[in-house]
N, C-alpha and C positions, 0 to 999 in steps of 0.2 A: 234449541229454541231460545234459551236464555242468552246465548251469545248473539243471536240475531237482534233481540230486543236491546241488548247493550250497544250493539253497533248502530242500530237505528237511533238510539238516544244520543250517541256521539255525533252521528251525522246531522241530527236536528240542531244540536248545539253548535256545530260548525256552520251550518246554514244561517242560524240566527246571528252568529258573529260576523259572517260575511255580508249580512244585510246592513250592518252598521256603517254609516257614511264615513267615519274616520278610518275604518279598516279598509274600505274600498279605496279611499284616497291614498292610503299608505301603500296598498298593493299596486295601484296605478303608478305611483312615484317609483316604487321598486322596479316595476317592469320597464320604465323609461331609463332607469339607471343601470339596468342589467348589462348592457354592452360595456359601460365603464368599469363595472365590477369585474367583468370577465377579463378586460385588459389588465386590471390591477392584479388579478390572480395569476395571469400569464406572466406579468413582470416579476412577481414573487417567485414563480416557478423558474424563470430564467435566472434570477439571482441565486437561487438554491443550486441550480445546475452549474453555474459559474463557480460558486463556492466549492462544490464537489470537485470540479475540474482543477481548480487551483490547489486544493489539498492533495489531489492525486499526482500533480506534477512535482517530481522530485527536485528539479533544479530550483523551483520557486520556494518549496518548503525548506530546502537547504539554505537559501539566501535569508529567509526569515529566521531560521535557527541561528545563523551566524550573527544576524543583526541583534537578536534578543540576547544571545550569549555574550555579546560585547558589553552589555550593561551589567553593572554590579547590583543585581536585584536579589540581595540576600534578605533574610528575615530582619536583620538589623536595619537595613536600608528602608524596608517597608515600615518597620516600627518607627523609625525616625521621621519618615514622611507623615505617618499618622499623627505623631506628636506635634510636628510642625503645623499640620492642618488644624489640630485642636487649639494651638496657640495663635492662629491667625486672627481671630477676633480681637485679642488683646494687642497684638502687633498693629493691627489697623487702628485701634483706639489710640495707641501711643503715637503713631504716625500722624493721626489727625490732630492730636494735641501739639505735636511738634510743628505742624503746619500752622496752627493757630498762633503759636508763639512767634514763628517767622513772620506771619502776616502782621502781627502786632508790632514787632520790632521794625518791620519795613514801613508801616504806617507812621510810627513815631519818628523814624529817620526822615521821612518825607515831609513831616509837619515841622515847619520852621519854628513855631512857638514852642513845641515840645523839645526840639533839639536845643534851643536857646536856654530853656529851663534846665535841661539836663546838664549842659555845659556850665551854667552858672552854679549849679549845685556841686558839680565835680570840682570847680575852682574853689568853692567855699571849703570843701573837705581837704583839698590838696594844699591850700594856702599855708596852713601851719607847717607842713612838712617842707614846703618850698622855702619858707622863711628860715627854718632851722638850717636847711642846706646852705642858704645864702650866708647866714651868720657863720657857719662852719668854714665856708670858703673864704669869707672875709678874714676870719681869725687866722687861718692858714697863711693867707697872703701877707697879713700883717707880721706874723712871726717870721716868714721867709724874708720879707723886706728888712726887718730889724736884724736878722742874722747876717744878711748880705752886706748891710751898711756898717755894721759894727763888729768886724771880726776881732776877736780878742783871744789872747792866750789864756787857757784855763789852767789854773794852778791848783795845787793840792788844798790850799786853804779855802779856795773858792768852792771846791767840791764839798768840803766839810761844812761850810756855811750853807750850801744848798741842801745838804742832807737834813738840816733842821727845819726846812720849809715843809709845811703840811702837804702841799700839793705834790712835792717830790716824794714824800713818804708814801702817799697814796698811790702814786704811779709805780713806785718800787714794789709795793704790795701786789699790784696787778702783774708786774713782771715776774715776781716770785711765784704767784699762783699759776701763771701760764707755764713756767718751767716745771712746776710740780706735776701739772696735768700731763704735759708732754712726756715726762719721765715715766709716769704711771702707764700711759698708753704704749710707750715703747716696750716696757716690761711685759705688758699683756700680750703684745704681738709676737714676742719671742717664744 
């Protein structure tokens, strides 16, 4: 008797739920979509059957085994792949910064006023070095011209007189220091 009362209570609760308009609307919608649901379930069943057939076909499984065995998928490879994936955000950030720099340089090079400013500043910094280079070249040409125009025989007394000159003394010090360094390096290499 108790089971009957319990079943009647459940039945009454079910009837009261079915009387609600939103439940009725949902059931109607479900009933209209039932053929589509059946087709979807059939498609899933077909896919499962196809999968089983592929797995049971020895030639197909052999081809997939050969394909996967040709890859070097060791634990080290997988760990490296995971590490690379972890570093991807940082790599993307660095690439974006590099793109920003390239865009900036491109914009500066396309802007005539910026390139003129850059060239003038480079000239300003390079001018002292160019001036020193021009002076050195001029000095070399002057010495060469003087040596070519005035060939003279060098005598022992001329050499002794030159040795008293401070510029010659300083030059000879550099020559002596160079020889000392060369001798030390030669001794180390032996």
